[in-house]
ZADO-1210 file (C-alpha; in nm, 4 decimals, padded with zeros to 6 digits):
<atoms>
<atom x="00.0000" y="00.0000" z="00.0000" code="UNK" pos="1"/>
<atom x="00.2804" y="00.2399" z="00.0869" code="UNK" pos="2"/>
<atom x="00.4613" y="00.1624" z="-00.2357" code="UNK" pos="3"/>
<atom x="00.1461" y="00.2354" z="-00.4319" code="UNK" pos="4"/>
<atom x="00.1147" y="00.5814" z="-00.2715" code="UNK" pos="5"/>
<atom x="00.4783" y="00.6609" z="-00.3320" code="UNK" pos="6"/>
<atom x="00.4428" y="00.5598" z="-00.6960" code="UNK" pos="7"/>
<atom x="00.1345" y="00.7791" z="-00.7431" code="UNK" pos="8"/>
<atom x="00.3122" y="01.0760" z="-00.5811" code="UNK" pos="9"/>
<atom x="00.6185" y="01.0292" z="-00.8039" code="UNK" pos="10"/>
<atom x="00.4042" y="01.0125" z="-01.1201" code="UNK" pos="11"/>
<atom x="00.2181" y="01.3334" z="-01.0181" code="UNK" pos="12"/>
<atom x="00.5466" y="01.5157" z="-00.9574" code="UNK" pos="13"/>
<atom x="00.6790" y="01.4150" z="-01.3027" code="UNK" pos="14"/>
<atom x="00.3564" y="01.5322" z="-01.4702" code="UNK" pos="15"/>
<atom x="00.3751" y="01.8651" z="-01.2872" code="UNK" pos="16"/>
<atom x="00.7353" y="01.9243" z="-01.3932" code="UNK" pos="17"/>
<atom x="00.6458" y="01.8345" z="-01.7528" code="UNK" pos="18"/>
<atom x="00.3599" y="02.0875" z="-01.7596" code="UNK" pos="19"/>
<atom x="00.5815" y="02.3656" z="-01.6176" code="UNK" pos="20"/>
<atom x="00.8541" y="02.2879" z="-01.8729" code="UNK" pos="21"/>
<atom x="00.6094" y="02.2992" z="-02.1669" code="UNK" pos="22"/>
<atom x="00.4641" y="02.6290" z="-02.0466" code="UNK" pos="23"/>
<atom x="00.8103" y="02.7859" z="-02.0289" code="UNK" pos="24"/>
<atom x="00.8978" y="02.6701" z="-02.3803" code="UNK" pos="25"/>
<atom x="00.5728" y="02.8065" z="-02.5257" code="UNK" pos="26"/>
<atom x="00.6287" y="03.1595" z="-02.3886" code="UNK" pos="27"/>
<atom x="00.8826" y="03.3409" z="-02.6151" code="UNK" pos="28"/>
<atom x="00.8417" y="03.6836" z="-02.4447" code="UNK" pos="29"/>
<atom x="01.1126" y="03.7722" z="-02.1920" code="UNK" pos="30"/>
<atom x="01.0130" y="03.8087" z="-01.8361" code="UNK" pos="31"/>
<atom x="00.9073" y="04.1609" z="-01.7476" code="UNK" pos="32"/>
<atom x="01.1566" y="04.3758" z="-01.5561" code="UNK" pos="33"/>
<atom x="01.0223" y="04.4565" z="-01.2134" code="UNK" pos="34"/>
<atom x="00.9349" y="04.8210" z="-01.1653" code="UNK" pos="35"/>
<atom x="01.1714" y="05.0118" z="-00.9418" code="UNK" pos="36"/>
<atom x="01.0461" y="05.0774" z="-00.5972" code="UNK" pos="37"/>
<atom x="00.9607" y="05.4411" z="-00.5233" code="UNK" pos="38"/>
<atom x="01.2670" y="05.4786" z="-00.3078" code="UNK" pos="39"/>
<atom x="01.4861" y="05.3576" z="-00.5974" code="UNK" pos="40"/>
<atom x="01.3659" y="05.6325" z="-00.8382" code="UNK" pos="41"/>
<atom x="01.5795" y="05.9530" z="-00.8251" code="UNK" pos="42"/>
<atom x="01.3686" y="06.2489" z="-00.7167" code="UNK" pos="43"/>
<atom x="01.3427" y="06.5411" z="-00.9655" code="UNK" pos="44"/>
<atom x="01.5334" y="06.8505" z="-00.8541" code="UNK" pos="45"/>
<atom x="01.3099" y="07.1266" z="-00.7250" code="UNK" pos="46"/>
<atom x="01.5729" y="07.3973" z="-00.7947" code="UNK" pos="47"/>
<atom x="01.5453" y="07.5673" z="-01.1373" code="UNK" pos="48"/>
<atom x="01.8909" y="07.6296" z="-01.2862" code="UNK" pos="49"/>
<atom x="01.9896" y="07.9986" z="-01.2933" code="UNK" pos="50"/>
<atom x="02.0411" y="08.1424" z="-01.6440" code="UNK" pos="51"/>
<atom x="02.4006" y="08.1964" z="-01.7445" code="UNK" pos="52"/>
<atom x="02.5183" y="08.5500" z="-01.6651" code="UNK" pos="53"/>
<atom x="02.5694" y="08.7833" z="-01.9651" code="UNK" pos="54"/>
<atom x="02.9246" y="08.7895" z="-02.0972" code="UNK" pos="55"/>
<atom x="03.1522" y="09.0556" z="-01.9617" code="UNK" pos="56"/>
<atom x="03.2314" y="09.3426" z="-02.2041" code="UNK" pos="57"/>
<atom x="03.5391" y="09.2561" z="-02.4054" code="UNK" pos="58"/>
<atom x="03.7993" y="09.5291" z="-02.3978" code="UNK" pos="59"/>
<atom x="04.0018" y="09.5922" z="-02.7106" code="UNK" pos="60"/>
<atom x="04.3736" y="09.5556" z="-02.6314" code="UNK" pos="61"/>
<atom x="04.5102" y="09.8856" z="-02.5085" code="UNK" pos="62"/>
<atom x="04.1698" y="10.0206" z="-02.4055" code="UNK" pos="63"/>
<atom x="04.0697" y="10.0704" z="-02.0423" code="UNK" pos="64"/>
<atom x="03.7050" y="09.9704" z="-01.9950" code="UNK" pos="65"/>
<atom x="03.5346" y="10.1321" z="-01.6937" code="UNK" pos="66"/>
<atom x="03.2467" y="09.9261" z="-01.5543" code="UNK" pos="67"/>
<atom x="02.9978" y="10.2014" z="-01.6337" code="UNK" pos="68"/>
<atom x="03.0740" y="10.1672" z="-02.0061" code="UNK" pos="69"/>
<atom x="02.9126" y="09.8263" z="-02.0572" code="UNK" pos="70"/>
<atom x="02.6305" y="09.9972" z="-02.2495" code="UNK" pos="71"/>
<atom x="02.8417" y="10.2424" z="-02.4491" code="UNK" pos="72"/>
<atom x="02.7583" y="10.3564" z="-02.8000" code="UNK" pos="73"/>
<atom x="02.9650" y="10.5232" z="-03.0679" code="UNK" pos="74"/>
<atom x="02.9700" y="10.8588" z="-03.2441" code="UNK" pos="75"/>
<atom x="03.0429" y="10.8626" z="-03.6177" code="UNK" pos="76"/>
<atom x="03.2507" y="11.1483" z="-03.7524" code="UNK" pos="77"/>
<atom x="03.1809" y="11.2499" z="-04.1112" code="UNK" pos="78"/>
<atom x="03.4815" y="11.0500" z="-04.2273" code="UNK" pos="79"/>
<atom x="03.7998" y="10.8980" z="-04.0951" code="UNK" pos="80"/>
<atom x="03.7064" y="10.7429" z="-03.7619" code="UNK" pos="81"/>
<atom x="03.4523" y="10.6771" z="-03.4886" code="UNK" pos="82"/>
<atom x="03.4733" y="10.7202" z="-03.1122" code="UNK" pos="83"/>
<atom x="03.2819" y="10.5657" z="-02.8223" code="UNK" pos="84"/>
<atom x="03.0613" y="10.7807" z="-02.5992" code="UNK" pos="85"/>
<atom x="02.8738" y="10.6842" z="-02.2853" code="UNK" pos="86"/>
<atom x="02.5116" y="10.5825" z="-02.3269" code="UNK" pos="87"/>
<atom x="02.4387" y="10.7847" z="-02.0110" code="UNK" pos="88"/>
<atom x="02.5585" y="11.1155" z="-02.1534" code="UNK" pos="89"/>
<atom x="02.3021" y="11.3550" z="-02.2976" code="UNK" pos="90"/>
<atom x="02.3602" y="11.4512" z="-02.6650" code="UNK" pos="91"/>
<atom x="02.3040" y="11.8011" z="-02.7953" code="UNK" pos="92"/>
<atom x="02.4497" y="12.0608" z="-03.0294" code="UNK" pos="93"/>
<atom x="02.5560" y="12.4246" z="-03.0240" code="UNK" pos="94"/>
<atom x="02.5031" y="12.4563" z="-03.4000" code="UNK" pos="95"/>
<atom x="02.8706" y="12.3963" z="-03.4748" code="UNK" pos="96"/>
<atom x="02.9713" y="12.0910" z="-03.2723" code="UNK" pos="97"/>
<atom x="02.8091" y="11.7891" z="-03.1096" code="UNK" pos="98"/>
<atom x="02.8077" y="11.8180" z="-02.7298" code="UNK" pos="99"/>
<atom x="02.7517" y="11.5464" z="-02.4697" code="UNK" pos="100"/>
<atom x="02.6571" y="11.6703" z="-02.1220" code="UNK" pos="101"/>
<atom x="02.7244" y="11.4377" z="-01.8307" code="UNK" pos="102"/>
<atom x="02.4076" y="11.5520" z="-01.6514" code="UNK" pos="103"/>
<atom x="02.1032" y="11.7562" z="-01.7363" code="UNK" pos="104"/>
<atom x="02.1426" y="12.0278" z="-01.4738" code="UNK" pos="105"/>
<atom x="02.4995" y="12.1449" z="-01.5310" code="UNK" pos="106"/>
<atom x="02.7072" y="12.2746" z="-01.8209" code="UNK" pos="107"/>
<atom x="03.0183" y="12.0977" z="-01.6906" code="UNK" pos="108"/>
<atom x="03.1587" y="11.8425" z="-01.7292" code="UNK" pos="109"/>
<atom x="03.0950" y="11.7839" z="-02.0985" code="UNK" pos="110"/>
<atom x="03.2426" y="11.6319" z="-02.4124" code="UNK" pos="111"/>
<atom x="03.2566" y="11.8282" z="-02.7388" code="UNK" pos="112"/>
<atom x="03.3116" y="11.6673" z="-03.0824" code="UNK" pos="113"/>
<atom x="03.4088" y="11.9195" z="-03.3478" code="UNK" pos="114"/>
<atom x="03.5126" y="11.9043" z="-03.7152" code="UNK" pos="115"/>
<atom x="03.6206" y="12.1706" z="-03.9631" code="UNK" pos="116"/>
<atom x="03.7169" y="12.1400" z="-04.3290" code="UNK" pos="117"/>
<atom x="04.0602" y="12.2912" z="-04.3983" code="UNK" pos="118"/>
<atom x="04.1834" y="12.4166" z="-04.7349" code="UNK" pos="119"/>
<atom x="04.5484" y="12.4601" z="-04.8168" code="UNK" pos="120"/>
<atom x="04.6848" y="12.1647" z="-04.6189" code="UNK" pos="121"/>
<atom x="04.7081" y="11.7963" z="-04.7098" code="UNK" pos="122"/>
<atom x="04.9780" y="11.6796" z="-04.4687" code="UNK" pos="123"/>
<atom x="04.9289" y="11.6075" z="-04.0974" code="UNK" pos="124"/>
<atom x="05.2637" y="11.7511" z="-03.9862" code="UNK" pos="125"/>
<atom x="05.2325" y="12.0660" z="-04.1972" code="UNK" pos="126"/>
<atom x="04.8834" y="12.1309" z="-04.0669" code="UNK" pos="127"/>
<atom x="04.9774" y="12.1047" z="-03.7001" code="UNK" pos="128"/>
<atom x="05.2925" y="12.3133" z="-03.7462" code="UNK" pos="129"/>
<atom x="05.0580" y="12.5871" z="-03.8693" code="UNK" pos="130"/>
<atom x="04.7791" y="12.5178" z="-03.6166" code="UNK" pos="131"/>
<atom x="05.0034" y="12.5241" z="-03.3109" code="UNK" pos="132"/>
<atom x="05.1644" y="12.8539" z="-03.4136" code="UNK" pos="133"/>
<atom x="04.8583" y="13.0302" z="-03.5512" code="UNK" pos="134"/>
<atom x="04.5836" y="12.8972" z="-03.3270" code="UNK" pos="135"/>
<atom x="04.6824" y="12.7225" z="-03.0074" code="UNK" pos="136"/>
<atom x="04.9971" y="12.9152" z="-02.9137" code="UNK" pos="137"/>
<atom x="04.8722" y="13.2402" z="-03.0666" code="UNK" pos="138"/>
<atom x="04.7903" y="13.4911" z="-02.7872" code="UNK" pos="139"/>
<atom x="04.5163" y="13.6351" z="-03.0057" code="UNK" pos="140"/>
<atom x="04.3218" y="13.3077" z="-02.9775" code="UNK" pos="141"/>
<atom x="04.4464" y="13.1520" z="-02.6549" code="UNK" pos="142"/>
<atom x="04.6390" y="13.4053" z="-02.4488" code="UNK" pos="143"/>
<atom x="04.7879" y="13.2753" z="-02.1251" code="UNK" pos="144"/>
<atom x="04.6725" y="12.9140" z="-02.1532" code="UNK" pos="145"/>
<atom x="04.8287" y="12.6985" z="-01.8820" code="UNK" pos="146"/>
<atom x="04.9481" y="12.3838" z="-02.0616" code="UNK" pos="147"/>
<atom x="05.0105" y="12.0694" z="-01.8564" code="UNK" pos="148"/>
<atom x="05.0870" y="11.8287" z="-02.1406" code="UNK" pos="149"/>
<atom x="05.1362" y="11.8510" z="-02.5161" code="UNK" pos="150"/>
<atom x="05.2160" y="11.5181" z="-02.6834" code="UNK" pos="151"/>
<atom x="05.1783" y="11.3460" z="-03.0190" code="UNK" pos="152"/>
<atom x="05.0044" y="11.0109" z="-02.9732" code="UNK" pos="153"/>
<atom x="04.8573" y="10.7322" z="-03.1863" code="UNK" pos="154"/>
<atom x="04.5354" y="10.5462" z="-03.1016" code="UNK" pos="155"/>
<atom x="04.4548" y="10.2354" z="-03.3052" code="UNK" pos="156"/>
<atom x="04.6480" y="10.3671" z="-03.6039" code="UNK" pos="157"/>
<atom x="04.5133" y="10.7250" z="-03.5866" code="UNK" pos="158"/>
<atom x="04.7776" y="10.9855" z="-03.5093" code="UNK" pos="159"/>
<atom x="04.6881" y="11.2965" z="-03.3162" code="UNK" pos="160"/>
<atom x="04.8043" y="11.5720" z="-03.0826" code="UNK" pos="161"/>
<atom x="04.6860" y="11.5411" z="-02.7216" code="UNK" pos="162"/>
<atom x="04.6866" y="11.8600" z="-02.5100" code="UNK" pos="163"/>
<atom x="04.5801" y="11.9086" z="-02.1467" code="UNK" pos="164"/>
<atom x="04.5459" y="12.2731" z="-02.0414" code="UNK" pos="165"/>
<atom x="04.3393" y="12.5386" z="-01.8664" code="UNK" pos="166"/>
<atom x="04.1767" y="12.7705" z="-02.1164" code="UNK" pos="167"/>
<atom x="04.2493" y="13.1302" z="-02.0233" code="UNK" pos="168"/>
<atom x="03.9270" y="13.2618" z="-02.1774" code="UNK" pos="169"/>
<atom x="03.6786" y="13.0248" z="-02.0118" code="UNK" pos="170"/>
<atom x="03.8846" y="12.9115" z="-01.7134" code="UNK" pos="171"/>
<atom x="03.7909" y="12.5481" z="-01.7840" code="UNK" pos="172"/>
<atom x="04.0263" y="12.2520" z="-01.7636" code="UNK" pos="173"/>
<atom x="04.0445" y="12.0743" z="-02.0996" code="UNK" pos="174"/>
<atom x="04.1662" y="11.7349" z="-02.2170" code="UNK" pos="175"/>
<atom x="04.1819" y="11.7398" z="-02.5975" code="UNK" pos="176"/>
<atom x="04.2695" y="11.5082" z="-02.8827" code="UNK" pos="177"/>
<atom x="04.3296" y="11.6838" z="-03.2147" code="UNK" pos="178"/>
<atom x="04.3883" y="11.5206" z="-03.5514" code="UNK" pos="179"/>
<atom x="04.3838" y="11.5971" z="-03.9225" code="UNK" pos="180"/>
<atom x="04.2408" y="11.3445" z="-04.1710" code="UNK" pos="181"/>
<atom x="04.1511" y="11.4004" z="-04.5380" code="UNK" pos="182"/>
<atom x="04.1707" y="11.7817" z="-04.5148" code="UNK" pos="183"/>
<atom x="03.9492" y="11.7834" z="-04.2079" code="UNK" pos="184"/>
<atom x="04.0454" y="11.8959" z="-03.8578" code="UNK" pos="185"/>
<atom x="03.8892" y="11.6945" z="-03.5746" code="UNK" pos="186"/>
<atom x="03.8850" y="11.7766" z="-03.2066" code="UNK" pos="187"/>
<atom x="03.7619" y="11.5651" z="-02.9140" code="UNK" pos="188"/>
<atom x="03.7486" y="11.7929" z="-02.6098" code="UNK" pos="189"/>
<atom x="03.6554" y="11.7232" z="-02.2481" code="UNK" pos="190"/>
<atom x="03.5824" y="12.0292" z="-02.0340" code="UNK" pos="191"/>
<atom x="03.5831" y="12.0297" z="-01.6522" code="UNK" pos="192"/>
<atom x="03.5965" y="12.2742" z="-01.3678" code="UNK" pos="193"/>
<atom x="03.9644" y="12.3105" z="-01.2683" code="UNK" pos="194"/>
<atom x="04.0419" y="12.0035" z="-01.0572" code="UNK" pos="195"/>
<atom x="03.7095" y="11.8437" z="-01.1458" code="UNK" pos="196"/>
<atom x="03.8459" y="11.5810" z="-01.3824" code="UNK" pos="197"/>
<atom x="03.9467" y="11.3336" z="-01.1095" code="UNK" pos="198"/>
<atom x="03.6328" y="11.1154" z="-01.1144" code="UNK" pos="199"/>
<atom x="03.6379" y="11.1071" z="-01.4954" code="UNK" pos="200"/>
<atom x="03.9984" y="11.0257" z="-01.5845" code="UNK" pos="201"/>
<atom x="03.9052" y="10.6642" z="-01.6653" code="UNK" pos="202"/>
<atom x="03.6329" y="10.7927" z="-01.8983" code="UNK" pos="203"/>
<atom x="03.8764" y="11.0299" z="-02.0697" code="UNK" pos="204"/>
<atom x="04.1251" y="10.7455" z="-02.1177" code="UNK" pos="205"/>
<atom x="03.8545" y="10.5157" z="-02.2531" code="UNK" pos="206"/>
<atom x="03.7187" y="10.7682" z="-02.5043" code="UNK" pos="207"/>
<atom x="04.0637" y="10.8529" z="-02.6369" code="UNK" pos="208"/>
<atom x="04.1588" y="10.4841" z="-02.6595" code="UNK" pos="209"/>
<atom x="03.8339" y="10.4107" z="-02.8464" code="UNK" pos="210"/>
<atom x="03.9308" y="10.6340" z="-03.1407" code="UNK" pos="211"/>
<atom x="03.9531" y="10.4033" z="-03.4417" code="UNK" pos="212"/>
<atom x="03.9071" y="10.3848" z="-03.8149" code="UNK" pos="213"/>
<atom x="03.5892" y="10.1882" z="-03.8725" code="UNK" pos="214"/>
<atom x="03.5481" y="10.2336" z="-04.2463" code="UNK" pos="215"/>
<atom x="03.5716" y="09.9811" z="-04.5277" code="UNK" pos="216"/>
<atom x="03.7879" y="10.0855" z="-04.8204" code="UNK" pos="217"/>
<atom x="03.6086" y="10.0675" z="-05.1579" code="UNK" pos="218"/>
<atom x="03.7450" y="10.0794" z="-05.5126" code="UNK" pos="219"/>
<atom x="03.4247" y="10.0471" z="-05.7159" code="UNK" pos="220"/>
<atom x="03.0806" y="10.2052" z="-05.7222" code="UNK" pos="221"/>
<atom x="02.9286" y="10.1011" z="-05.3834" code="UNK" pos="222"/>
<atom x="02.5970" y="09.9520" z="-05.5000" code="UNK" pos="223"/>
<atom x="02.5732" y="09.7283" z="-05.1925" code="UNK" pos="224"/>
<atom x="02.5858" y="10.0252" z="-04.9544" code="UNK" pos="225"/>
<atom x="02.3401" y="10.2626" z="-05.1232" code="UNK" pos="226"/>
<atom x="01.9583" y="10.2657" z="-05.1248" code="UNK" pos="227"/>
<atom x="01.7484" y="10.1491" z="-05.4186" code="UNK" pos="228"/>
<atom x="01.7004" y="10.4234" z="-05.6733" code="UNK" pos="229"/>
<atom x="02.0622" y="10.5418" z="-05.6678" code="UNK" pos="230"/>
<atom x="02.2137" y="10.5550" z="-06.0175" code="UNK" pos="231"/>
<atom x="02.5611" y="10.4256" z="-06.1007" code="UNK" pos="232"/>
<atom x="02.8218" y="10.6903" z="-06.1802" code="UNK" pos="233"/>
<atom x="02.9734" y="10.5876" z="-06.5124" code="UNK" pos="234"/>
<atom x="03.1371" y="10.9032" z="-06.6515" code="UNK" pos="235"/>
<atom x="03.4753" y="10.8994" z="-06.4829" code="UNK" pos="236"/>
<atom x="03.7951" y="10.7160" z="-06.4052" code="UNK" pos="237"/>
<atom x="03.9002" y="10.5205" z="-06.0989" code="UNK" pos="238"/>
<atom x="03.6932" y="10.5157" z="-05.7789" code="UNK" pos="239"/>
<atom x="03.8315" y="10.5370" z="-05.4273" code="UNK" pos="240"/>
<atom x="03.6493" y="10.5829" z="-05.1025" code="UNK" pos="241"/>
<atom x="03.5252" y="10.4266" z="-04.7843" code="UNK" pos="242"/>
<atom x="03.1994" y="10.3120" z="-04.6310" code="UNK" pos="243"/>
<atom x="03.0649" y="10.2642" z="-04.2830" code="UNK" pos="244"/>
<atom x="02.7239" y="10.1172" z="-04.2011" code="UNK" pos="245"/>
<atom x="02.5557" y="10.0309" z="-03.8714" code="UNK" pos="246"/>
<atom x="02.1963" y="09.9658" z="-03.7691" code="UNK" pos="247"/>
<atom x="02.1285" y="10.3365" z="-03.7191" code="UNK" pos="248"/>
<atom x="02.3865" y="10.5292" z="-03.9180" code="UNK" pos="249"/>
<atom x="02.5801" y="10.5068" z="-04.2398" code="UNK" pos="250"/>
<atom x="02.8375" y="10.7039" z="-04.4332" code="UNK" pos="251"/>
<atom x="02.9658" y="10.6327" z="-04.7841" code="UNK" pos="252"/>
<atom x="03.2249" y="10.8621" z="-04.9449" code="UNK" pos="253"/>
<atom x="03.3278" y="10.8191" z="-05.3078" code="UNK" pos="254"/>
<atom x="03.6068" y="10.9996" z="-05.4964" code="UNK" pos="255"/>
<atom x="03.5857" y="10.9725" z="-05.8767" code="UNK" pos="256"/>
<atom x="03.8880" y="11.0734" z="-06.0858" code="UNK" pos="257"/>
<atom x="03.8963" y="11.2079" z="-06.4420" code="UNK" pos="258"/>
<atom x="03.5435" y="11.3448" z="-06.4477" code="UNK" pos="259"/>
<atom x="03.3862" y="11.6905" z="-06.4760" code="UNK" pos="260"/>
<atom x="03.1313" y="11.9272" z="-06.3256" code="UNK" pos="261"/>
<atom x="02.9057" y="11.8579" z="-06.6243" code="UNK" pos="262"/>
<atom x="02.9169" y="11.4819" z="-06.5579" code="UNK" pos="263"/>
<atom x="02.8415" y="11.5397" z="-06.1898" code="UNK" pos="264"/>
<atom x="02.5464" y="11.7610" z="-06.2844" code="UNK" pos="265"/>
<atom x="02.4088" y="11.4885" z="-06.5124" code="UNK" pos="266"/>
<atom x="02.4451" y="11.2385" z="-06.2284" code="UNK" pos="267"/>
<atom x="02.2395" y="11.4689" z="-06.0056" code="UNK" pos="268"/>
<atom x="01.9687" y="11.4805" z="-06.2759" code="UNK" pos="269"/>
<atom x="01.9644" y="11.0984" z="-06.2874" code="UNK" pos="270"/>
<atom x="01.9236" y="11.0869" z="-05.9081" code="UNK" pos="271"/>
<atom x="01.6266" y="11.3227" z="-05.9269" code="UNK" pos="272"/>
<atom x="01.4589" y="11.1050" z="-06.1895" code="UNK" pos="273"/>
<atom x="01.5008" y="10.8052" z="-05.9562" code="UNK" pos="274"/>
<atom x="01.3329" y="10.9692" z="-05.6587" code="UNK" pos="275"/>
<atom x="01.6008" y="11.1819" z="-05.4941" code="UNK" pos="276"/>
<atom x="01.5200" y="11.5443" z="-05.4121" code="UNK" pos="277"/>
<atom x="01.8075" y="11.7666" z="-05.5234" code="UNK" pos="278"/>
<atom x="01.8375" y="12.1262" z="-05.4033" code="UNK" pos="279"/>
<atom x="02.0950" y="12.4031" z="-05.4013" code="UNK" pos="280"/>
<atom x="02.2707" y="12.2383" z="-05.6958" code="UNK" pos="281"/>
<atom x="02.5087" y="12.4583" z="-05.8967" code="UNK" pos="282"/>
<atom x="02.5247" y="12.3095" z="-06.2450" code="UNK" pos="283"/>
<atom x="02.8173" y="12.5295" z="-06.3523" code="UNK" pos="284"/>
<atom x="03.0503" y="12.4392" z="-06.0689" code="UNK" pos="285"/>
<atom x="02.9046" y="12.0990" z="-05.9885" code="UNK" pos="286"/>
<atom x="02.8126" y="12.0976" z="-05.6250" code="UNK" pos="287"/>
<atom x="02.4949" y="12.0553" z="-05.4268" code="UNK" pos="288"/>
<atom x="02.2900" y="11.8519" z="-05.1830" code="UNK" pos="289"/>
<atom x="01.9931" y="11.6190" z="-05.1870" code="UNK" pos="290"/>
<atom x="01.7936" y="11.3693" z="-04.9863" code="UNK" pos="291"/>
<atom x="01.5781" y="11.0609" z="-05.0152" code="UNK" pos="292"/>
<atom x="01.3970" y="10.9421" z="-04.7039" code="UNK" pos="293"/>
<atom x="01.6540" y="10.9016" z="-04.4293" code="UNK" pos="294"/>
<atom x="01.9425" y="10.9327" z="-04.6741" code="UNK" pos="295"/>
<atom x="02.1153" y="11.2573" z="-04.7698" code="UNK" pos="296"/>
<atom x="02.3887" y="11.3323" z="-05.0221" code="UNK" pos="297"/>
<atom x="02.6504" y="11.6038" z="-05.0635" code="UNK" pos="298"/>
<atom x="02.8528" y="11.6302" z="-05.3845" code="UNK" pos="299"/>
<atom x="03.1181" y="11.8679" z="-05.5131" code="UNK" pos="300"/>
<atom x="03.4197" y="11.9006" z="-05.7425" code="UNK" pos="301"/>
<atom x="03.7662" y="11.9097" z="-05.5872" code="UNK" pos="302"/>
<atom x="03.9929" y="12.2057" z="-05.6511" code="UNK" pos="303"/>
<atom x="04.1736" y="12.0196" z="-05.9284" code="UNK" pos="304"/>
<atom x="03.8552" y="12.0405" z="-06.1393" code="UNK" pos="305"/>
<atom x="03.8628" y="11.6735" z="-06.2425" code="UNK" pos="306"/>
<atom x="03.7840" y="11.4870" z="-05.9206" code="UNK" pos="307"/>
<atom x="03.4257" y="11.4530" z="-05.7979" code="UNK" pos="308"/>
<atom x="03.3464" y="11.3773" z="-05.4341" code="UNK" pos="309"/>
<atom x="03.0069" y="11.2284" z="-05.3448" code="UNK" pos="310"/>
<atom x="02.9190" y="11.1669" z="-04.9796" code="UNK" pos="311"/>
<atom x="02.6076" y="10.9716" z="-04.8796" code="UNK" pos="312"/>
<atom x="02.4723" y="10.9739" z="-04.5237" code="UNK" pos="313"/>
<atom x="02.2109" y="10.7534" z="-04.3606" code="UNK" pos="314"/>
<atom x="02.0474" y="10.8377" z="-04.0268" code="UNK" pos="315"/>
<atom x="01.7685" y="10.6129" z="-03.8997" code="UNK" pos="316"/>
<atom x="01.6783" y="10.8726" z="-03.6367" code="UNK" pos="317"/>
<atom x="01.6199" y="11.1454" z="-03.8932" code="UNK" pos="318"/>
<atom x="01.2539" y="11.2092" z="-03.9776" code="UNK" pos="319"/>
</atoms>
């Protein structure tokens, strides 16, 4: 009897193992991976990453960058170079020069940017030999000026004469940079109460070190720089000039050799037919001005009678 029970139990165990084995062979899908327990799942960070800080202003080699100048802008001279000015300074004009006041309730300190066309001089050294004798050191213009420093300097390839002095007429302390480029005299002049320049010496150094030539040399008619509706000047020889364009301002100067006042006058007529407004144009001598939207143009014949100069200006802020 016992043997019979053992035999039955053994047969049942074999059958059970056979069924389990067949079930495993019939299931081709891999066993599911157990889900991780809650404590095994990394918790999401509740801290939102801080945005990356803005990059620090990059100073051009040789230029001292005061912290307050991170939002500086630049002033474009009519030709030759540009210079940085503080975005905090208040722009204005006295009818002759551009003036930046440092505050709205005081005349000083201030920065004056002045240009003047000069005839009779082409050379930098010759001009300043005359200017120092006839203007700066001439008692008729600047009697008794107390000069602290008078030095020829070069900023980013632009040579100039830097003078620090107290003006005898106004009594103001002045830091000036003077240069001569393409028959034009330029002056950058800071004016302070005597002894009042101390807090601004870094600004003076930065402005002077920011002087730079920012123009692209051109040797063909500058179609890419000019607005639609500007004709191509074809009656002349070689073309030389420079161009500067930014989001708000632009300046394009073109010198055309081997041409004539008559050819320049015909060019002005073509501009008028294409939408430019020309006024004060002298057809005999070949000079005049015009405008189209926010563009303006000034054209004239050089003293040699065969070279035409055409200067285009763009000012987004002009209405």
